[in-house]
N, C-alpha and C positions, 0 to 999 in steps of 0.2 A: 225913415224920416230924414228930410233934407237938412243939412247943416247950414247955418248962416256963415258969413265970412269970419266972424270972430270965433265961432266954434271950430271952424276948420283950422284957423291959425293956432288955436289952443291944442288941437290934436297933433298938428305938425310939430309944435314945440315939445309936447310930451314925448312923442316918438323920437324926435331928434335927441332929446336928453337921454332917453334910454339907449339909443344907438351909440352916443358918444361914450357912455360908461360901460358898454358891453364888450366882452371879449369874443363872443360868438353869437350868431344869429341863424335861425332856421326858417325856411319858408316851406309851407305845406298847404296843399289844396284840401279843403275840408268838405267838398261836395258830398252829399249823401249821409253825413253824420247826423244823428238825432241830437236833440237837446241834452238828453241824458249822457250820451257819449261825449259831447262837448264839455259837459260839466265834469265828467270823469277825467278828461284830458286836462282841463284847467286845474283840477284838484291834484293830479300827479305832478303838474308843472309847479304848483305852489310848493309841494313837498320837496322838489328838487331845486328850489330857488330860481326858477325860470319864469319870466314874465311873458305871458301870451297876449297878443293884441291882434284884433281883426280891424284892419284899417283899409279904407279905399286905396286902391293902388296909386292913384294920382297924388293923394296926400302922402302915402308912404314914400313915393319916389322923391318928393320934395324934402321929406324929413331925413332920408338916408344920405342925401348928397353931402359930400365932404366929411363923412364919418368912416370908421373902419368897416361898417356894414354896407358900404356903397357897392361892394362886389356882387350883391344879390339883385341889383336893379334890373338886369336883363331878364330875370325869371319872374318878375312881378306881373303876372297876368292871371285873370280869372279870380275866383273867390279864394283868397289865401289868408292863412293865419301866420303871423310872425312870432317867433319865440326868441327871446333875448336872455342871455346868461351873462351876468356881470362878473363872475369869479371863475367858474369852471368851464374850460373849453369844450368838454364833451357833454355837458349837462343837457343841452337842447337835443342833441343827437340821441342821448339815452332816453329822454322823455318820449321822443317820437318813435324810437325803435321799440320800446316797451309797449307803447300804445298800439302800434301797428300789429303786434303779435295777436291781438284780439279783435282789432277793427281794421279791416283791409280797405275801408273807404278813405282813410287818410293817406294822401299821396305826397311824399316828401319831394319837393322840386329841387332843393339844394340847400347848402349851408355856407355860411361865411364864418371862417375861423381865423381870427387875428388879421383880418383884412384880405384873406385869400379865399377865393371861391372853391368850394368842394362839391363835386357832383353827388347826386343822391345815391348813386351806387356805392359810394364810400361811407355811407351812414354807419354801418357796423364798425368799420375801422375807427371812426371818430368816437363812436359810443364806447368803444373798448379802451379808450385812453383812461389812465388812472386819474382819480380825483386828486385834488391838491393834497389832501391828507394822506392818501395812499402813496403818492409820489414822495412826499416827505418821509414817510416810514420806510420806503424802499431805499432812499438815499441814506437815511440814518443807519439802516441795517448794513449797508455796504461800507459805511464809514466805521462802524463799530466792529465789524468782523476781524480786521487785522489786530485791533487792540485786544479783543477777546482771545485770539489765537496766541498772541504774545504772552498774555497773562496765564493761559493754560500751559504754555511751554515753560515759563518761569516756575510755575508751581510744580511741574512734573519732576524737576531735578530733586528738590527736597523730599518729595513723595517717594521717589525710587530709593533714595538713601534710607529713608525710614523703613521701607519694606525689606531692604537688604539687612538692616540691623535687626529687625523683628525676626526675619528668617534665621539669621545666625543665632539669635537668642533662643529661639524655639529649638534649633538643632542642638545647641549645647545643653539645654534642659533634658532632652530625650536621649 
């Protein structure tokens, strides 16, 4: 169904807003996917906090100009679906990677991560990035390790003294 000018402007405004607040964007060609497969893709995207949009390329090009997602403009051709992640850099890549395992018809054309274009052959590398929570837990473990080691070292001295006293006591009793 053809969109009138007001509807086109609304779509451009919506996609532009998404692009301005997103940290990563993915572009994939969805030719050959069934309605059920598209529904599964959308469902997995919702679970990962990824917004998927199918937009005409001419409207998408207008919407992505002057945003961090502008780097994917050269690959917007053919029937494509755009995935936007607002918090997690690797979320779009993970959604696409997991979906491709079972559905070979989805072809990832490229990704935009923090304003930098990433080729589709780097999908696995981006998908393997830790989530925000995982990154925080890794950093916290690294920060906590020296403190724990110091605490264990400080506790070890009185423990050794206690063992020596106990050993001497046991030796004198026998």
